[in-house]
Every structure is written in structure tokens, then in C-alpha cells.
C-alpha positions in Angstrom: 21.3 9.3 -20.7 21.1 11.0 -17.9 24.7 11.5 -16.1 24.9 10.7 -12.6 25.1 14.4 -11.9 22.3 15.1 -13.4 20.2 12.7 -11.8 21.8 12.7 -8.5 21.0 16.7 -8.4 16.9 16.3 -9.7 16.7 13.6 -6.8 18.5 16.0 -4.6 16.0 19.0 -5.7 12.9 16.8 -5.5 13.5 14.6 -2.5 10.5 14.9 0.3 12.9 14.2 3.0 16.6 13.4 3.4 16.3 9.5 2.8 14.0 9.9 -0.4 15.1 8.3 -3.3 11.8 6.9 -5.5 8.8 9.2 -4.8 6.8 10.4 -7.4 8.0 13.4 -7.8 11.6 12.3 -8.1 10.0 9.6 -10.7 8.5 12.2 -12.4 10.8 14.7 -12.2 13.5 12.0 -14.1 10.9 10.9 -16.2 10.4 14.5 -17.4 14.8 15.1 -17.9 14.9 11.8 -19.7 11.3 13.0 -22.1 12.9 16.5 -22.7 16.6 15.0 -24.1 14.5 12.4 -26.4 12.7 15.4 -27.9 15.9 16.9 -28.1 17.5 14.0 -30.2 13.9 13.9 -32.2 15.3 17.7 -33.8 17.9 16.0 -35.4 16.5 12.2 -36.4 13.6 12.8 -37.4 13.6 9.1 -38.7 14.1 7.1 -35.4 10.6 5.6 -35.0 11.8 3.0 -32.7 12.6 5.9 -29.8 10.2 7.5 -30.3 8.0 4.4 -29.3 10.2 4.4 -26.0 9.2 8.2 -25.5 5.4 7.4 -25.7 5.5 4.9 -22.9 7.8 7.5 -21.0 5.1 10.8 -21.6 2.3 7.5 -20.8 4.4 6.3 -16.8 4.8 10.1 -16.3 1.3 10.5 -16.8 -0.4 8.1 -14.5 2.2 9.0 -11.9 0.8 12.5 -11.9 -2.9 11.0 -11.8 -1.5 8.9 -8.7 -0.7 12.5 -7.2 -3.3 14.2 -7.9 -5.4 11.7 -6.7 -3.4 11.2 -3.0 -2.7 15.3 -2.9 -3.6 17.8 -5.1 -1.6 20.3 -3.5 1.3 18.4 -3.8 0.6 18.1 -7.7 0.0 21.2 -8.6 3.6 22.3 -6.1 5.0 19.3 -9.2 3.8 21.0 -12.0 4.7 24.4 -11.3 7.8 23.3 -10.4 9.3 21.3 -13.9 6.6 23.8 -16.1 4.5 20.8 -17.8 1.2 22.7 -18.0 0.7 26.2 -19.8 
């Protein structure tokens, strides 16, 4: 679970304009944070297969949003990938 303070910081860091609260960039950043938290969770709870299914759904959702940004504006996609450190 992402705390309210962390979520607010992520939203502020990824806003495209001051009133922005749900652009694809923000959604991808929030999904990435949730995915990272779940990956840490699996370090200690290796047999938690229910949460693993949820993780796969989050990864798929993030992938679809990334494909959307890539299709609409490739420069935004590249900037976001670099900022979040998703591709090596």
C-alpha cells in the first residue's frame, strides 16, 4: 500500500500541468511504485501466489499504458522510461 505522502510526491513529480492528477505518466509512476513494493514483499513471502497474480495484472496494465504513450508521443515515452528507470 502506498502512503498518502508518497502518492502525493509521485503525482507532483510526474504532473504535466498544475491541475494534472490522472495523466498516463502519473498512472504509470504509481503502478511502478506498487510493483516495486510487491517485488519487495515477495522477497520474504515466496509462496504468496494470490498477490503474485495481482502483480501480473499491474504489470500488464502498466505495459498497456506505456504502449499508449509510445504510440501517441514517442519523446514523452522515452523521457518517462528514463525517469522511472524501467528499461536497461
